[in-house]
N, C-alpha and C positions, 0 to 999 in steps of 0.2 A: 165794511163798517156800516153801522146803523147811522143814518144821516139826521135823525131827529134830535133836536136840541135837548139838553138836560135841564132839569129844574133844581135850583139850589135855594134852600131856605136858610137865611142868615138872621139869627136872633141874638139878643143880649140885652142887658139892662140899659136904660137911658144913661148916656154918658160913657158907655164902654168904647165908643168909636166906630160903631157899625157903619154910620154914614160915610165917614172918611175912608174906610176900607172899601166900601161899595163904589165910591167915586173913583177910586184907583182902578178897580176891576173893570168898570164899564168903559175905560179907555180902549179896551180890546174891542175891535169891531164885531166880534162874534158873540159878545155878551150884551144882553139887554137887561134893564132894571124894570121890574113891574112897578108902575106908579100906583101907590095905594090911594084909596078914597078915604076921606075922613069927614066927620062932622065938627071937628075942632076948628077954631079960628086960625087963620094964617098968622105965622110969627114973622116979624121983621119984614124982609123983602120976598118972602115966599110967594110964588105965583101959582094960580090955578092951572093944573095940567103940567106943571114942571116938577115941583116937590111933591104935591098931592093934587088929587081932584077934591076940591072942597065942596061938599054937598050939605044940603039941609038934612035934618033928621028924617023928614018926610021922604025926600028923594032917596036917601040911603035905604030906608025901610021898604020902599017900592022895589029897589034892586034886589033886596033880600028875598022878597016875595016872588020875584021873577028868576031866582036861581042865577043871579048875575055875578056871584062872587065864588072864588075858589075857597076862600075862608073869610070870616069876619069875626071881630071881637069887640067887646066894650072895654075901654081902658081909661081910668080916671074920669068917667062920666061921658066919654065920647066914643063913637063907633069908629073902627078902622077896618078896612077890607081890601082884598086883592081882586080886582075885576078879572073875570075869567077869559073873555074873548081875546085880548091882546096877547096873553100868555100862550094860549093854544096856537094862535097865528104864528108867533115867533118860533115856537118849537117846531111847527110843521115846516118852517123855512130853514131849519137846521141851526137856529140861534139858541145859545144857552140863555136861560132866564134866571134872574135872581129875585127872590121875594125877600125883602127886608121887613120882617114882621115880628110881632110879639110872641112870647112863648106859647100862649094858649092858641094862637093862630097856627103855629107850627104843628101842634097835635092834630088839628083839623085837616091840614094839608096832607100830613102823613097818612091819615086814615083814608083820604080820597085818592091820593097819588102816592102809593107806597114806594115807587121807584125814585122819589125825590131824594136829594142828598141834603142833610141838615148839618149846619155849622153854627156853633155857639161862640160868640165873641166875648171873652172873659176879661174884665179889667184886672190889672196886676194886683190890686188890693182895694178894699173899701175906702181907704184913705185917698187913693188916687182917684177913685170914682167920685168921691165927694168934691175933691178939688176941681175936677173937670166940670161937674155940674155947676158949681159956683162960678167957675171961670167963664161960662157961657154969657153971663150977664143978662140972660133973658128970663130967668126963673125967679119967682118970688121965694121967700124963705119957706113958706108953706109947701110950695111945689117941690123944692129941693128935698125937704124932709119926707114928703110922700114918695118921691122917686127913690130915695135911699131905702125906705121901708119896703117898697116894691122890689127893689134889687135883691134884698135879703130873702124874699120869697122866691125870686126867679133863679138865683144862682144854683141852688141845689138841683134844679131841673135840667141843668146842663148835661147831667149823666144820661138823659134820654136822647141826646143828639148823637149823630154819627161821628162828629168831630168837635173838639174844643180847642180854640186857639186863643192864647193870651195876647192881648193887645198892649205890649210894652212899647218898644220902638216900632213905629208904624210900618217902616219898611220891612221889618221881619214878619210882622203880622200879615201884610199883603202878600209877601213871598210864600208864606205858609198856605194861605188860602188858594193862591194860584197853583201851588203844588197839589193841593187836594183836587182842584178842578181837573188838572191834567191827569192825575191818577185815576179819577173816576171815569174819564173818557176812554181810558185804556183798559178798563176791566173787561175780562173775557166775556162776561154775560152781555156786553154791549156790542160785541163783534158779530157781524153777519157772516158766519162760516159758510152757510149755504150759498150766499151770493159770491163769496170768495172762490169757492170751488168750481163755480160755473164759468 
């Protein structure tokens, strides 16, 4: 077997439940989550280095200039990006890594790392998505409407992903994503036939 970890990209509109799915996946000791950097302000009890690395715009742009991101994007007026070093380190240690990123970021990752596996988390319906966004209690009405408009732009792009998983009952969604991870690790192209024969 090839011992290098795999890179999984998970995307979906705000409110689709990506974070909940990822939090279940990283309970596996062999899976790491890449902590994104952002220029947006922390929400609620978010802590620097835990949910995100919170950077100033100047710090973020310096990292861009130094090729410090696998991908980065601008979303609703803020930068978001995936720092390169920790991802490469974990993969070399045999850990699978999840990037929970926006749709435009996924395209950049796929162009740089074509062996990554992309998964789109789809809400059961726009009505459910709106209910989830409003249920957060952290969004202004303006932000809810912006996120819903953005979701309508993002959902058609799900066809560009390797897999689409509808997040209805969370247990089923997590089980489906775990099945994808297991299947990808068993693909013949990842098997080290030369090493096996020796």
